[in-house]
C-alpha positions as CSV (number, residue, x, y, z in Angstrom):
1,M,0.1,0.2,0.0
2,K,1.3,3.4,-0.8
3,C,-0.3,6.9,-1.0
4,V,0.4,10.5,-1.1
5,I,-2.1,12.9,1.0
6,A,-2.1,16.2,2.1
7,R,-1.3,16.5,5.9
8,E,-4.4,18.6,6.6
9,A,-6.7,16.1,4.8
10,L,-5.4,13.3,6.9
11,L,-5.3,15.1,10.2
12,S,-9.2,16.0,9.8
13,G,-9.9,12.6,9.0
14,L,-8.1,11.2,12.1
15,Q,-9.8,14.1,14.3
16,I,-13.1,12.6,13.2
17,V,-12.3,8.9,14.4
18,Q,-10.2,9.8,17.6
19,N,-12.7,9.8,20.1
20,V,-13.9,6.3,19.4
21,V,-10.5,4.5,19.8
22,S,-11.0,2.0,22.6
23,T,-8.9,2.2,25.7
24,R,-9.3,-1.7,26.5
25,T,-5.8,-3.2,26.6
26,T,-7.0,-6.7,26.5
27,L,-8.0,-6.2,22.6
28,P,-4.9,-4.3,21.1
29,I,-6.6,-4.0,17.9
30,L,-9.1,-1.7,19.1
31,G,-6.4,0.8,19.9
32,N,-5.6,0.9,16.1
33,A,-7.3,2.6,13.2
34,L,-8.0,0.6,10.0
35,V,-6.6,2.6,7.2
36,Q,-7.6,1.6,3.7
37,A,-6.2,3.0,0.4
38,V,-8.9,2.5,-2.3
39,D,-10.3,4.5,-5.4
40,G,-8.6,7.8,-4.7
41,K,-9.6,7.9,-1.0
42,L,-7.7,6.9,2.0
43,I,-10.8,5.6,4.5
44,I,-10.0,5.7,8.3
45,S,-12.2,3.6,10.8
46,T,-11.9,3.2,14.5
47,T,-14.2,1.2,17.0
48,D,-14.8,0.3,20.6
49,L,-17.2,-2.5,19.5
50,D,-20.1,-0.6,20.8
51,T,-19.6,2.4,18.5
52,G,-17.7,2.6,15.3
53,I,-16.8,5.5,13.0
54,R,-15.2,5.8,9.6
55,A,-14.1,8.9,7.7
56,S,-13.0,9.1,4.1
57,V,-10.4,11.7,2.9
58,D,-9.1,12.5,-0.7
59,A,-5.6,11.0,-1.6
60,E,-3.3,9.9,-4.3
61,I,-3.3,6.1,-4.3
62,I,-0.2,4.8,-6.1
63,K,-0.9,1.2,-4.5
64,G,-4.0,0.1,-3.0
65,G,-4.0,-2.0,0.2
66,A,-4.9,-1.8,4.0
67,T,-3.4,-2.0,7.4
68,T,-4.3,-1.1,10.9
69,L,-2.0,1.5,12.9
70,P,-2.0,2.8,16.4
71,A,-4.6,5.6,16.2
72,R,-3.4,8.2,18.8
73,R,0.3,7.7,17.8
74,L,-0.8,8.2,14.2
75,F,-2.6,11.3,15.2
76,S,0.3,12.9,17.1
77,I,2.8,12.1,14.3
78,I,0.7,13.7,11.6
79,R,-0.2,16.7,13.9
80,E,3.6,17.6,14.3
81,L,4.7,17.1,10.7
82,P,6.4,20.2,9.2
83,A,5.4,19.8,5.6
84,S,2.0,20.0,3.9
85,E,2.1,16.7,2.2
86,L,3.3,13.0,3.2
87,T,3.7,9.8,1.7
88,L,2.4,6.6,3.6
89,E,3.6,3.4,2.8
90,V,2.8,-0.2,4.0
91,D,4.9,-3.3,3.4
92,S,4.0,-6.9,3.6
93,K,4.8,-7.3,7.3
94,Q,2.4,-4.4,8.4
95,V,5.3,-2.0,8.7
96,A,4.2,1.5,7.9
97,T,6.8,4.2,6.9
98,I,5.7,8.0,6.9
99,T,7.8,10.4,5.3
100,S,7.3,14.3,4.9
101,G,9.9,16.8,4.1
102,A,12.8,15.9,6.3
103,S,11.0,13.9,8.6
104,F,10.8,10.0,8.8
105,F,8.7,7.6,11.0
106,R,8.5,3.9,10.9
107,I,5.4,2.4,13.1
108,M,4.5,-1.2,13.4
109,G,0.9,-2.2,12.5
110,L,-1.4,-5.2,12.6
111,P,-3.1,-7.0,10.1
112,E,-6.6,-5.7,8.5
113,E,-8.1,-9.0,9.1
114,D,-7.8,-8.5,13.0
115,F,-10.1,-5.5,12.9
116,P,-13.7,-5.9,13.7
117,P,-16.1,-5.6,10.7
118,F,-18.5,-2.8,10.4
119,P,-22.3,-3.3,9.8
120,K,-23.2,-2.5,6.1
121,G,-25.5,0.1,7.0
122,D,-28.4,-1.0,5.0
123,G,-31.0,-1.4,7.5
124,A,-34.5,-2.4,7.2
125,K,-35.8,0.9,8.2
126,T,-34.3,4.1,6.6
127,F,-34.8,7.6,7.4
128,K,-33.7,11.0,5.7
129,L,-33.2,14.4,7.0
130,P,-30.7,17.2,6.7
131,Q,-27.8,16.9,9.1
132,G,-28.3,20.5,10.6
133,V,-31.8,19.6,11.5
134,F,-30.8,16.5,13.5
135,R,-27.8,18.1,15.1
136,D,-30.3,21.0,16.2
137,M,-32.5,18.7,17.7
138,L,-29.8,16.6,19.7
139,K,-28.5,20.0,21.1
140,R,-31.9,21.0,22.4
141,T,-32.3,17.6,24.1
142,A,-29.1,15.9,25.0
143,Y,-28.2,18.0,28.1
144,A,-31.1,16.2,30.0
145,I,-29.7,12.6,29.5
146,S,-29.2,10.9,32.8
147,T,-25.7,10.2,33.9
148,D,-26.9,7.6,36.6
149,E,-25.9,4.1,35.3
150,S,-28.4,2.2,37.5
151,R,-31.2,3.6,35.2
152,Y,-29.3,2.5,31.9
153,V,-32.4,3.3,29.7
154,L,-32.1,7.0,30.5
155,N,-28.3,7.0,29.6
156,G,-29.3,8.1,26.0
157,V,-31.9,9.9,23.6
158,L,-34.9,8.1,22.6
159,L,-35.5,8.4,19.0
160,S,-39.1,7.9,17.9
161,F,-40.1,7.8,14.5
162,K,-43.8,7.8,14.6
163,E,-47.0,9.3,12.7
164,N,-44.6,11.1,10.2
165,K,-42.7,12.8,13.0
166,L,-39.4,12.4,14.6
167,S,-39.4,13.1,18.3
168,L,-36.4,13.1,20.5
169,V,-36.7,12.8,24.4
170,A,-33.9,13.0,27.2
171,T,-34.6,12.8,30.8
172,D,-32.8,12.0,34.0
173,G,-36.0,11.8,36.2
174,R,-35.9,15.4,37.4
175,R,-36.2,17.2,34.2
176,L,-37.2,16.3,30.6
177,A,-36.5,17.9,27.2
178,L,-38.7,17.0,24.1
179,V,-38.1,18.2,20.6
180,E,-40.3,17.2,17.4
181,Q,-39.9,17.6,13.6
182,D,-42.3,16.6,10.8
183,L,-40.8,13.9,8.6
184,E,-42.3,11.9,6.0
185,F,-41.6,8.1,6.1
186,P,-43.5,5.0,4.8
187,K,-46.3,3.8,7.5
188,G,-44.7,0.4,8.1
189,S,-41.3,2.0,9.1
190,E,-42.1,3.7,12.5
191,V,-39.6,2.7,14.9
192,E,-38.5,3.8,18.5
193,A,-35.1,3.2,19.9
194,I,-32.5,4.5,22.5
195,L,-29.3,6.1,21.3
196,P,-26.6,6.0,23.7
197,T,-24.7,9.0,25.0
198,K,-21.6,8.3,23.3
199,A,-23.1,8.2,19.9
200,V,-25.0,11.4,20.9
201,Q,-21.6,13.0,21.7
202,E,-19.9,11.8,18.3
203,L,-23.0,12.9,16.3
204,S,-23.0,16.4,17.9
205,R,-19.3,16.7,16.7
206,I,-19.5,15.6,13.4
207,L,-22.9,16.5,11.7
208,R,-22.6,19.6,9.4
209,D,-25.5,22.0,8.3
210,D,-27.3,21.5,5.0
211,E,-25.8,18.1,3.9
212,P,-28.0,14.9,3.7
213,L,-28.2,12.4,6.7
214,T,-29.5,8.6,6.3
215,I,-30.3,6.9,9.5
216,S,-30.7,3.1,9.2
217,F,-32.1,0.6,11.7
218,A,-31.1,-3.1,12.0
219,E,-31.3,-5.5,14.7
220,N,-30.2,-3.6,18.0
221,Q,-28.0,-1.0,16.4
222,V,-28.4,2.1,14.2
223,S,-26.2,3.8,11.6
224,F,-25.8,7.3,10.5
225,D,-24.4,7.9,6.9
226,L,-23.0,11.6,6.5
227,G,-21.5,11.0,3.1
228,N,-17.6,11.0,3.7
229,T,-18.4,10.1,7.4
230,F,-20.2,6.8,8.8
231,L,-21.1,6.0,12.3
232,Y,-22.8,3.1,13.8
233,S,-23.8,2.3,17.4
234,K,-25.4,-0.5,19.5
235,L,-28.8,0.8,20.7
236,I,-29.7,0.5,24.5
237,E,-32.0,-2.4,25.2
238,G,-34.9,-1.7,27.3
239,N,-38.2,0.2,27.6
240,Y,-38.1,4.0,27.9
241,P,-40.6,5.3,30.4
242,N,-43.7,7.0,29.2
243,Y,-42.6,10.3,28.9
244,K,-46.1,11.7,28.0
245,Q,-47.4,11.2,31.5
246,V,-44.7,13.4,33.0
247,V,-45.9,16.5,30.8
248,P,-48.4,18.5,33.1
249,A,-51.8,19.3,31.9
250,E,-52.9,22.9,30.9
251,A,-50.9,25.5,32.8
252,K,-52.6,28.3,35.0
253,E,-50.0,31.1,34.4
254,R,-47.9,31.8,31.2
255,I,-45.1,34.3,31.7
256,I,-43.1,35.5,28.7
257,L,-39.4,36.1,29.4
258,E,-36.5,37.4,27.4
259,R,-34.3,34.4,27.3
260,E,-30.9,35.8,27.5
261,V,-31.8,38.5,30.1
262,F,-33.4,35.5,32.3
263,L,-30.6,33.3,31.7
264,N,-28.0,35.9,32.5
265,A,-29.6,36.9,35.8
266,V,-30.2,33.1,37.0
267,R,-26.4,32.8,36.2
268,R,-25.4,35.5,38.5
269,V,-27.8,34.7,41.3
270,A,-26.6,31.0,41.3
271,L,-23.2,32.2,42.0
272,L,-24.4,32.4,45.7
273,S,-26.4,29.1,45.7
274,S,-24.5,26.3,47.6
275,E,-23.8,22.7,46.5
276,K,-25.9,21.7,49.6
277,S,-29.2,23.6,48.7
278,N,-28.3,24.0,45.0
279,S,-31.4,26.2,44.2
280,V,-32.7,29.5,43.0
281,K,-36.2,30.8,43.8
282,L,-38.2,32.7,41.6
283,I,-40.9,35.0,43.3
284,F,-43.6,36.2,41.3
285,T,-45.5,39.4,42.2
286,K,-47.5,41.9,40.2
287,N,-45.3,42.7,36.9
288,N,-42.1,41.6,38.6
289,L,-39.9,38.6,38.9
290,D,-37.4,38.2,41.8
291,I,-34.6,35.6,41.5
292,T,-32.9,34.9,44.5
293,A,-30.6,32.6,46.5
294,N,-29.7,32.5,50.0
295,T,-27.2,30.4,51.7
296,P,-26.5,31.2,55.2
297,E,-22.7,30.5,55.4
298,V,-22.2,32.1,52.1
299,G,-24.5,35.1,51.5
300,E,-27.5,35.9,49.3
301,A,-28.3,37.3,45.9
302,K,-31.3,38.9,44.2
303,E,-32.1,40.2,40.8
304,S,-35.3,41.8,39.7
305,L,-36.8,41.6,36.1
306,A,-39.7,43.6,35.1
307,I,-42.2,41.2,33.5
308,N,-45.8,41.2,32.4
309,Y,-47.7,39.5,35.2
310,K,-51.2,40.1,36.7
311,G,-51.8,36.6,38.6
312,K,-51.6,35.9,42.2
313,E,-48.3,36.0,44.0
314,F,-46.2,32.8,44.2
315,N,-42.6,31.5,44.6
316,I,-41.1,28.1,43.3
317,A,-37.5,26.9,43.5
318,F,-35.4,25.2,40.9
319,N,-32.0,23.7,40.4
320,P,-30.2,26.5,38.6
321,E,-28.3,24.3,36.2
322,F,-31.4,22.6,35.2
323,L,-32.8,26.1,34.7
324,M,-30.1,27.2,32.6
325,D,-29.6,24.3,30.4
326,P,-32.5,24.7,28.0
327,L,-31.9,28.5,27.9
328,K,-28.4,28.0,26.7
329,N,-29.5,25.6,23.9
330,I,-32.5,27.1,22.2
331,D,-32.2,30.1,19.9
332,S,-35.3,32.1,20.6
333,D,-35.3,35.6,21.9
334,E,-38.4,35.0,24.1
335,I,-39.4,31.9,26.0
336,F,-42.9,30.9,27.6
337,F,-42.6,29.7,31.2
338,D,-45.8,27.8,32.2
339,F,-46.9,27.1,35.8
340,I,-49.8,25.3,37.6
341,D,-48.6,25.9,41.2
342,E,-45.5,25.8,43.5
343,L,-45.6,22.1,43.6
344,S,-46.0,21.2,40.0
345,P,-43.4,21.0,37.4
346,G,-42.7,24.2,35.4
347,V,-42.6,24.0,31.7
348,I,-40.5,25.9,29.0
349,K,-41.7,26.4,25.6
350,Y,-41.1,28.7,22.7
351,K,-42.3,29.1,19.2
352,R,-41.0,25.8,17.8
353,P,-42.1,22.2,18.8
354,F,-40.1,22.0,21.9
355,L,-40.8,21.5,25.6
356,Y,-38.9,21.2,28.7
357,V,-40.4,19.9,32.0
358,I,-38.5,20.9,35.2
359,M,-39.2,19.6,38.7
360,P,-39.5,22.0,41.5
361,M,-37.3,21.7,44.5
362,R,-38.6,21.8,48.1
363,T,-37.4,24.9,49.9
364,A,-37.4,25.1,53.9
């Protein structure tokens, strides 16, 4: 195998696949990237057996072939090369030589046959949408994924393709984010699946704006074809809880807030909430919202916002991080904050198909 390739092109391909390299020392091949020279492309793949990713970059192929090379070491070498072009050559004993300007490296590889095969990606159920749309949906939900491994079905995002609609849901039991997108697909291909956090993080990193995305479901796994990049992931097995039960009935009060003003006020006040209490209180009075934090051993903070509110006076407390997360990840100037009473969940909405349910905190 021999090819000539631009350093930047190879570096960008290696950056795409870096995060999926396994750290399991029991299987050395999982620390390697599969490198294939074929049809004017260098194809680089990595896997940890649960997730796999493949990137294709343009190269001048002098002689086709394939090997596997230590992924992180290869990345470190290419990143430090001084010249803008390099030659990669691999002999029959899986020894790779990299030459670039005055630099020369020789690294030992492992045979291609040892590398775990990728699924074909031609699942029975296939859906198409723009990459940017799916990336935006992940952004507006993924922060609510649970990190509690004892509730493993919540350690991912629910993808629901039903009734010509794609819904994404994430919850950790104390808050829930839901976003929807109209999407046409054949009636018989409805599917629900839980996408693990690792795949969500990788997709959030590699999805682009207007280019097409094909999502294919096969038995217990899903693949995402982005054109020059392909990612597959095992799915989380189990039943996702009925999230519709969590969404409160009709609200009694709707308060319109300027998203950025509210976010910045909560952020400042939260500086004086303690790890122990970790709450900020929202106090609603006529045409006014006070946001307060009071920690006896630290101090107190208060911000007042003028709002359009005519209802009865009430106050409700929330975890400030949970309150700020959706505000950081939606792009609207205004949000609607819906309430029933002090003990019921609050709901954040805006002018797109999105809602965020947040449980209140008990205050002394």
